[in-house]
C-alpha positions in Angstrom: 24.8 -23.4 -7.7 22.3 -20.8 -8.7 19.5 -23.4 -9.0 20.4 -24.7 -5.5 20.1 -21.2 -4.0 16.8 -20.7 -5.9 15.5 -24.0 -4.5 16.5 -23.1 -1.0 14.9 -19.7 -1.3 11.7 -21.3 -2.6 11.7 -23.8 0.3 12.1 -20.9 2.7 9.3 -19.0 1.1 7.0 -21.9 1.3 7.8 -22.5 4.9 7.1 -18.9 5.7 3.7 -19.0 3.9 2.4 -22.0 5.9 -0.7 -20.8 7.9 -0.9 -21.6 11.6 -2.6 -24.9 12.4 -4.4 -23.4 15.4 -5.3 -19.7 15.5 -4.4 -19.6 19.2 -5.0 -15.8 19.4 -8.5 -16.0 18.0 -9.3 -18.9 20.3 -8.0 -16.9 23.3 -10.3 -13.9 22.3 -13.3 -16.2 22.0 -12.8 -17.9 25.3 -12.2 -14.5 27.0 -15.4 -13.1 25.5 -17.4 -16.1 26.8 -15.8 -15.7 30.2 -16.8 -12.1 30.3 -20.4 -13.0 29.3 -20.7 -15.6 32.1 -19.3 -13.3 34.8 -21.5 -10.4 33.6 -24.5 -12.5 34.8 -22.9 -13.8 38.0 -21.4 -10.6 39.4 -24.7 -8.8 39.8 -25.7 -11.6 42.1 -22.6 -11.2 44.3 -22.7 -7.4 44.7 -25.0 -4.9 46.3 -26.2 -1.9 44.3 -23.6 0.5 45.5 -20.7 -1.9 44.8 -22.1 -2.9 41.5 -22.3 0.7 40.4 -18.7 1.3 41.2 -17.7 -1.9 39.5 -19.5 -0.8 36.3 -17.8 2.6 36.3 -14.4 1.1 36.7 -15.0 -1.5 33.9 -16.2 1.4 31.7 -13.0 3.4 32.1 -10.7 0.4 31.6 -12.7 -0.7 28.5 -12.3 2.8 27.0 -8.6 2.6 27.5 -8.4 -0.7 25.8 -10.5 0.5 22.9 -8.1 3.5 22.5 -5.0 1.3 22.5 -6.5 -1.0 19.8 -7.8 1.9 17.6 -4.4 3.6 17.7 -2.9 0.5 16.1 -5.7 0.4 13.5 -4.7 4.0 12.6 -1.2 2.9 12.1 -2.4 0.7 9.2 -4.3 3.5 7.5 -2.5 4.7 4.3 -3.6 7.2 1.7 -1.8 8.3 -1.5 -2.8 11.9 -1.8 -1.5 12.1 -5.3 -4.4 9.9 -6.6 -7.3 10.7 -4.4 -9.8 10.4 -7.2 -8.8 6.7 -7.6 -10.0 6.0 -4.0 -13.6 7.0 -4.8 -14.5 3.5 -6.1 -12.7 1.8 -3.2 -14.5 3.9 -0.6 -17.9 3.3 -2.3 -17.3 -0.5 -2.4 -16.1 -0.5 1.3 -19.1 1.7 2.3 -21.5 -0.6 0.6 -19.9 -3.8 2.0 -20.3 -2.2 5.5 -23.8 -0.9 4.8 -25.5 -4.1 3.6 -24.8 -6.2 6.8 -25.8 -3.2 8.9 -29.1 -2.6 7.2 -29.9 -6.3 7.1 -29.4 -6.7 10.8 -31.1 -3.4 11.6 -34.3 -4.5 9.8 -34.1 -7.8 11.6 -33.8 -6.1 15.0 -36.8 -3.9 14.1 -39.2 -6.6 12.9 -38.0 -10.2 13.6 -37.3 -10.3 17.4 -41.0 -10.4 18.5 -43.3 -7.7 19.6 -41.8 -7.4 23.1 -38.2 -7.3 21.9 -38.2 -5.4 18.6 -36.1 -2.2 18.7 -37.2 1.2 17.6 -35.6 2.2 14.3 -33.3 4.7 16.0 -31.9 2.0 18.4 -31.8 -0.7 15.7 -29.6 1.4 13.5 -27.0 1.8 16.3 -27.3 -1.8 17.6 -26.9 -3.3 14.2 -23.8 -1.2 13.4 -21.7 -4.0 15.0 -22.2 -6.0 11.8 -20.5 -3.4 9.6 -16.8 -3.2 10.3 -14.3 -5.8 9.1 -11.5 -6.5 11.6 -8.5 -5.1 9.7 -6.0 -6.4 12.3 -7.3 -10.0 12.2 -7.7 -10.0 8.5 -4.2 -8.8 7.7 -2.6 -11.2 10.2 -4.5 -14.3 8.9 -4.0 -13.5 5.2 -0.3 -12.8 5.7 0.1 -16.1 7.7 -1.6 -17.8 4.8 1.1 -16.6 2.4 -1.1 -14.1 0.5 0.7 -10.9 1.4 1.8 -10.2 -2.2 -1.5 -11.0 -3.9 -4.0 -8.7 -5.5 -6.6 -9.9 -3.0 -4.5 -8.9 0.0 -3.8 -5.4 -1.3 -7.4 -4.8 -2.2 -8.7 -6.2 1.1 -6.2 -4.0 2.9 -7.7 -0.8 1.4 -11.3 -1.9 1.7 -11.0 -3.0 5.4 -9.4 0.3 6.4 -12.1 2.3 4.6 -14.7 0.0 6.0 -13.6 0.8 9.6 -13.3 4.5 8.8 -16.8 4.6 7.4 -18.2 2.8 10.5 -16.6 5.3 12.8 -17.7 8.4 10.9 -21.3 7.2 10.5 -21.6 6.7 14.3 -21.8 10.5 14.7 -25.0 11.1 12.8 -26.5 7.9 14.2 -25.9 9.2 17.7 -27.5 12.5 16.7 -30.6 10.7 15.4 -30.8 8.6 18.6 -30.3 11.4 21.1 -32.1 14.1 19.1 -31.0 17.5 17.7 -29.4 19.3 20.7 -26.9 22.1 20.7 -24.4 19.9 22.6 -24.1 17.7 19.6 -22.4 20.7 17.8 -19.5 20.2 20.1 -19.2 16.6 19.0 -19.5 17.5 15.3 -16.9 20.2 15.6 -14.6 17.8 17.4 -15.0 15.2 14.7 -14.4 17.7 11.9 -11.2 18.8 13.5 -10.1 15.2 13.8 -10.8 14.4 10.1 -8.9 17.5 8.9 -6.0 16.7 11.2 -6.0 13.1 10.0 -5.8 14.2 6.4 -3.3 17.0 6.7 -0.9 15.2 9.1 -1.3 11.7 7.8 1.8 9.8 9.2 3.8 13.0 9.3 4.2 13.8 13.0 7.3 12.1 14.5 6.6 11.2 18.1 7.4 7.9 20.0 5.3 4.9 19.0 6.7 2.4 21.4 4.2 0.4 23.3 4.7 2.4 26.6 4.1 5.6 24.7 1.0 4.2 23.1 -0.3 3.3 26.6 0.2 6.9 27.6 -1.6 8.2 24.5 -4.5 5.7 25.1 -4.9 6.8 28.7 -4.9 10.4 27.6 -7.6 9.9 24.9 -9.8 7.9 27.3 -9.2 10.3 30.2 -10.0 13.3 28.0 -13.3 11.8 26.7 -14.4 10.7 30.2 -13.4 14.1 31.6 -15.7 15.9 29.1 -18.5 13.5 30.0 -18.0 14.0 33.7 -17.9 17.8 33.4 -21.2 17.9 31.5 -22.9 15.1 33.5 -22.0 15.4 37.1 -23.9 17.6 39.6 -20.6 18.8 41.0 -19.6 20.6 37.8 -23.1 21.3 36.4 -25.4 21.6 39.3 -28.0 23.7 37.4 -28.1 21.2 34.5 -27.3 23.9 32.0 -25.9 21.5 29.4 -26.9 18.0 28.5 -24.2 15.3 28.6 -21.6 15.7 25.9 -20.2 12.3 24.6 -16.8 12.3 22.9 -16.3 8.6 22.1 -12.8 7.3 22.0 -13.0 5.4 18.7 -12.3 8.3 16.3 -9.8 10.3 18.5 -7.7 7.2 19.1 -7.8 6.3 15.4 -6.6 9.8 14.6 -3.6 9.5 16.9 -2.6 6.4 15.0 -3.1 8.1 11.6 -1.0 11.2 12.3 1.9 9.2 13.9 4.9 8.6 11.7 5.0 4.8 12.2 7.3 2.4 10.4 5.7 -1.0 9.8 7.6 -4.0 11.1 9.9 -4.5 14.1 11.8 -1.5 15.4 15.4 -1.0 14.3 17.9 -2.4 16.8 19.6 0.2 19.0 23.3 0.8 19.2 25.1 -2.1 21.0 26.4 0.3 23.6 22.8 1.3 24.7 21.3 -1.2 27.0 17.5 -1.6 26.4 15.3 -0.9 29.4 13.0 -3.5 31.0 10.0 -2.2 29.2 11.7 -2.2 25.8 12.6 -5.9 26.2 8.9 -6.7 26.2 7.7 -7.3 22.6 5.0 -4.8 21.5 3.0 -7.5 19.8 2.6 -9.4 23.0 1.5 -6.3 24.8 -1.1 -5.6 22.1 -2.3 -9.2 22.2 -2.6 -9.0 26.0 -4.6 -5.8 25.9 -6.9 -7.2 23.2 -7.5 -10.3 25.2 -8.4 -8.3 28.3 -10.6 -6.1 26.1 -12.6 -9.1 25.0 -13.3 -10.0 28.7 -14.4 -6.4 29.3 -16.8 -6.6 26.3 -18.5 -9.6 28.0 -18.5 -7.7 31.3 -20.3 -4.8 29.6 -23.4 -6.9 29.0 -26.2 -5.9 31.3 -27.8 -8.6 33.4 -30.1 -10.8 31.4 -31.9 -12.4 34.4 -31.7 -9.8 37.2 -32.5 -6.1 36.6 -32.2 -5.0 40.3 -28.8 -3.3 39.6 -29.9 -1.1 36.7 -28.3 1.9 38.3 -26.7 3.5 35.2 -23.1 2.5 35.7 -22.8 3.1 31.9 -23.9 6.3 30.2 -27.7 5.8 29.7 -28.8 8.7 27.5 -32.1 7.7 26.1 -32.8 4.2 27.5 -36.4 3.2 27.9 -37.9 0.8 30.4 -36.0 -2.5 30.7 -37.0 -5.0 28.0 -38.3 -8.4 28.8 -36.0 -11.4 28.6 -36.0 -13.9 25.8 -35.9 -17.6 26.0 -32.5 -19.3 25.2 -33.9 -21.3 22.3 -35.1 -18.1 20.5 -31.7 -16.4 21.2 -29.9 -19.3 19.4 -32.3 -19.0 16.4 -31.8 -15.2 16.2 -28.0 -15.6 16.5 -28.0 -18.0 13.6 -30.2 -15.7 11.4 -28.2 -12.6 12.2 -24.9 -14.4 11.5 -26.1 -15.4 8.1 -27.3 -11.8 7.4 -24.1 -10.1 8.5 -22.0 -12.4 6.3 -24.4 -12.3 3.4 -24.1 -8.6 3.2 -20.3 -8.8 2.9 -20.6 -10.5 -0.5 -21.1 -7.3 -2.4 -17.4 -6.9 -3.4 -17.9 -10.1 -5.5 -20.0 -8.1 -7.9 -17.2 -5.5 -8.4 -13.8 -5.5 -10.1 -15.0 -7.7 -12.9 -12.4 -6.2 -15.3 -9.5 -6.8 -13.0 -9.8 -10.4 -11.8 -12.0 -13.5 -12.2 -15.2 -14.2 -10.2 -13.4 -16.7 -7.9 -10.9 -14.1 -6.8 -13.7 -11.5 -6.3 -15.7 -14.0 -4.3 -12.5 -14.7 -2.2 -12.2 -11.0 -1.6 -15.8 -10.9 -0.3 -15.2 -13.8 2.0 -12.0 -12.2 3.3 -14.1 -9.2 4.4 -16.2 -11.3 6.7 -14.0 -11.5 9.9 -15.1 -9.2 12.7 -13.1 -8.3 15.8 -12.1 -5.6 18.2 -13.7 -2.7 16.3 -17.0 -4.6 16.2 -16.7 -5.1 19.9 -16.1 -1.4 20.4 -19.3 -0.6 18.6 -21.2 -3.0 20.8 -19.7 -1.4 23.9 -20.6 2.0 22.5 -24.2 1.0 21.9 -24.6 -0.4 25.4 -23.1 2.8 26.8 -25.8 4.8 25.0 -28.4 2.8 26.8 -29.4 0.2 24.2 -30.3 -3.0 26.0 -32.3 -6.1 25.6 -32.0 -9.4 23.6 -30.7 -7.5 20.5 -27.4 -6.7 22.3 -27.1 -10.3 23.6 -27.6 -11.5 20.0 -24.9 -9.1 18.8 -22.3 -10.3 21.3 -22.9 -14.0 20.5 -22.8 -13.2 16.7 -19.4 -11.6 17.3 -18.1 -14.6 19.3 -19.3 -17.1 16.6 -17.8 -15.0 13.8 -14.4 -14.9 15.5 -14.5 -18.7 15.8 -15.2 -18.9 12.1 -12.2 -16.7 11.0 -10.0 -19.8 10.2 -12.8 -21.2 8.0 -13.1 -17.9 6.2 -9.4 -17.8 5.4 -9.4 -21.5 4.4 -12.2 -20.7 2.0 -10.3 -17.8 0.5 -7.3 -20.0 -0.1 -9.4 -22.6 -1.8 -11.0 -20.0 -4.1 -7.8 -18.4 -5.3 -5.4 -21.4 -5.2 -5.7 -22.0 -9.0 -5.7 -18.3 -10.0 -2.7 -16.7 -11.7 -0.9 -14.3 -9.3 -1.7 -10.7 -10.2 1.7 -9.1 -9.7 4.8 -8.7 -11.7 7.1 -10.7 -9.5 4.7 -13.7 -9.5 4.2 -13.6 -13.2 7.9 -13.2 -13.9 8.7 -16.4 -11.9 6.4 -18.3 -14.2 8.5 -17.6 -17.3 9.5 -20.9 -18.8 13.2 -21.8 -18.6 14.3 -18.6 -16.9 14.5 -19.1 -13.1 16.8 -16.1 -12.5 16.2 -12.5 -13.2 13.2 -10.5 -14.4 15.2 -9.0 -17.2 15.5 -12.5 -18.8 11.7 -12.6 -19.4 9.4 -10.5 -21.5 6.0 -10.4 -19.9 2.9 -9.1 -21.6 -0.6 -9.0 -20.0 -3.5 -8.9 -22.5 -7.0 -9.3 -21.1 -5.8 -11.1 -18.0 -4.0 -13.8 -20.1 -0.3 -14.0 -19.7 1.8 -14.3 -22.8 5.4 -15.4 -22.2 8.4 -15.1 -24.5 12.1 -15.8 -24.0 15.1 -15.2 -26.1 15.2 -18.9 -27.1 11.5 -19.6 -27.6 8.9 -18.5 -30.0 6.0 -16.3 -29.0 2.8 -18.2 -28.8 -0.3 -16.9 -30.5 -3.2 -16.5 -28.0 -6.3 -18.5 -28.8 -9.3 -16.6 -30.0 -12.3 -17.1 -27.9 -15.9 -16.5 -29.0 -17.2 -13.0 -28.1 -19.9 -13.3 -25.4 -23.4 -11.9 -26.3 -24.1 -8.3 -25.2 -25.0 -7.9 -21.5 -23.3 -11.1 -20.4 -20.6 -10.9 -17.7 -18.2 -13.5 -18.8 -16.2 -13.4 -15.6 -19.4 -13.9 -13.5 -19.9 -17.4 -14.8 -16.2 -18.4 -14.7 -15.9 -20.6 -11.7 
């Protein structure tokens, strides 16, 4: 009877761990991104200058709302154990480096490899290339969990690195914007605002109990986007600042929205069912996950809409916030764009391989390489950085290349996850429950097994079997990383 139950439970677990045959959500995002790109080139031909200016302003506001909604959910996933802050130092360093290498590779490429007419100044290149830095935490968690890897060492480590990766990307945008715009006193407002958000994020991490239903999150997103746009309008419009006393102050929505998600007391998983006597409202009957997917899908269309015209510059009227834009850059032939998209795609994924050189004392090289590949998917945060760069006035082929790199990367996510599965399929699970299930002849309780872990080799003993003597292996010569060559 017990064995039958265990077999049924095992079958159920296997069924739950089967990955989806078709990542329909990712396919939808990619298609929407391309639809937005196509219409971003057609709409300027259909509208006059005045209508197009209004169109761009409306698209900008809706895009900021969608970014806020997405970043609030990213904040929900951010977790920090304050009792062991010192242990996060290595994790943040690895995450920062894994985000920094793709960024620097693409920045250097944008500075020197696009051609004399299209190369970006270093200030613009640093912002434009930042799209390559952030790993999509939401897409990564969803795909790894669907692949049955939620309880593995790789998933838990990737969860920490991806969140720190996104946080580092958001924080670094502040000094990058200061470098791009120049040292002006108005930036002090932005710096003080960011400092308040970071302190609030740390002190009130998942401690404030306010509604986190999807209608409430819609309201929070609208408030964040509305507040940031209101500050921009107050310091930019001739109606509120006719004497041009202050330059435009830009409070981007990425970090404020992320902070809202961080301070919210949010329980992971589906909400608890209400009392049977209380009838749920119409909005409560709509699943929150479907709402989030719908807003993310709309956002990808808006990312495409945000691209400036590549073939017609007659509508360059500043629908977005153009702070330091230079003269419009010349267009690039389609064949060269394809070549640069391929090169940048290689560079942005090559830079993510740094985690494979870390954690050598914890797991084998194959698992570390799987962790590095798992950090390669990009998504909504990457798109938000692209929108932010365009809003700052960075245009030209570099931004077109960035958008196509994002689209291609999203289409490759299933391949990334499949590669991760192949790399770690023969590895011993690095958790107690998995190790306990491997104990010979004892399929029931953990107490029936005695598990010892010595130098990543599992020794198993039972009450009825003799303890096996571990084989002695030759000591590698000094300076050799034994794990590095273990494929």
